[in-house]
N, C-alpha and C positions, 0 to 999 in steps of 0.2 A: 504493500500500500504506500502510495506517495505521501511524503511528509511536507509537501508544498503548502505554504500559507498564503492565502489571498486576502490582503489587508485593504479594508475600506477606511480611509482617513481623509477628511476634508481639509485639515490644517496642513499646509505645505511643510512647515518646520517639523511638525509631529510625524508626518509621513517619512521624512528623511531619517528621523531618530528611530522610528520603528523598523524601517528597512535595514538600517545599520545594526540595530540590536539583533535582529533575526539573522542577518548575514554573519555577524560575529559568532553566533551560535552554530553556524553551519547549516542553517535552515533555509532552503530555497524559498523565495517569496516573490510575490507579484503585488505591486501597490496600485490601488485605484483611488481616484479622487472622490468618487461617488458610487452609489449602488448602480446607478444607470450605466456608468462606464463598465462596471463588472458585467452587467447584463448584456452588454453589446456582444460579448463572447463568453457565454457561461462556462466556467471551468468544470471539468469532469472528475478531478481528483483533489485530494488534500482536504483542507478545511478553510472556512471563511472566518476572518477575524475582523470585527468592526468596532470602531470607536463609538462609545456611548456618551462621550463627553458633552456634546451639544444637543443630544437627543434629536439630531437632524434625521436620523434613520434608526428605527427601532428594530429589535430582533424579529418581532412578528412579521413586519413588512419584508425583511430580508428572506425569512423562511418561506413566506407565501410566494414572493416573486421567484425564488429559486424553484420551488415545487411546481409552480405554474408553467415552468419551462422544462420540467422533467428532471430537475437536479435535486438530489437529496443530500447535498454536502452539509456536514455539521457546521453550526455557527457558534463562534466564541465571541463574546462581547468584552470590552475592556474600557476602563476610564481611570483617571488619576485619583479620584476620591469618590468612589461609587456610593450612592445612597442605597440603603437597604431595600427601599421600594423598587428601585431600578433593577437591582439584582433579582429580586423575587419576580418582577414582571418579565425579565429576560428568560429566566429559567422556566417559568410557566408557558412562555411562548415557544419553548423548544431549544433554548440555548444549551449547548454541550457543557459550557463552563463560563465563568465570569472572572476575568483577570483584573488585577490592579496594576496600573502603570506607575513606574517603569516596569516593563515585563521582564521577568528573569527566565533563565534557561529551564529551571525546575518546573515553572508554571507551564511553559510550552510543552515540555516533555510529559507532564501530567495530562495535559489536554490530548496529546496524541495517544497516550496510554489508554485514556478513556475511549477515544475514538476506535482504537484497535480492539478493545474489550467489547464495545458495543457492536462493532462489525462482526466479531466472532459470534456474539449472541444472536445477531440478526441472521447470520448464515445458518446457525443451528436451527432457528425458528423456521427459516425458509425451507430447509431440508425436511423438517418434520411436517411442515405444511404440505409440501409436494408429495411426501409419502402418504399422508392422510388422505389427500384428494384422490390419489390413485386407488386407495383401498375403498373409499366411499363410492367410487364409480362402479364398483363391483355389485353394489346393492340394486335390487329391483326398485321400481318407483314406489311401491307400497312399503318396502323395507326402509327406504329413505324417509318416507313420511313418518313411520314409527320412530325411527332414530331421532328425527327432529323433535317429536313430542317428548321422547325420553330425555333429550338434551335440555328441554325446558322444564324438566322436573315432574312431569306427569306420571301417574301410576298406570299400570296396565289397564285397570278398570276405567280410568278417565280417558285413556287413549282409545279404548274400545268404544266408549260412548261417543267420543268426538269423531271417530272414523266410521262409526256405525257398523262395527264388526264385533265378533265375540271376544271375550277376554282370552279364551283359549287360543284363538287365531293370533292375537297380539303376542302371546307367549311364544308361539311357534316362530313368529317373525323375529322376536327378540333373540331367540336361540340362533336363528340363521344369521342375524346381524353379527352376533359375537363370533360366529364361525367365519363369516366372510371377511370381517375386519381383523381376524386373528387376535381378538381381544380376550384377555383373561377374565374380565369382569365387566359389569355395566359401567363402572367408573372408568375403566380403561377405554371402553367404547365411546363414552362421553368425551374423554380427553381427545381421542382421535377425531371425533365430530367437530370439536371446537377448533382444532388445528386446521381442519378442512373448511372451516367457515360455515358449517351447517347451521349454527346458531344465529347467523347474521340475517 
């Protein structure tokens, strides 16, 4: 994974300082005067680091603009004297981290460590999701309906009433669902269903 940092900084002197700081750390970086400049050619690797000093561009807008262009690069905000409410707002908007300027090497390394950890977790989730979707596709339409009801916490009796079939038939479907999903238990089947997005 690339460790390139894409910095959005409107202040010309600050831009130079940040670029120099990152370069001294051996971190490849690209500096942008504004979010609009970055969006002219959306980066595909690394992370975005943006100044929160003048609140000219907030984390939520950066995340939304990137995602609207198909980019899911993590965003790190920074400022010289961050207010607690700004940190909270940034984190709630999806910031990977919030750094205090002047930025030090440990803070940048920590941000990349979080990035790599999250990327690994995301890859694991994606693999589980793909495997779950493949298993769920083995179900018949009726079995899929029953699984959806089970995932929502309904009992066999409630499912039978809702689908207008007998409780015995529901039990047969549930047994087949476990078999087709290679699930050890109902809880395991529900877990697979959730990874496959059946509950959405």
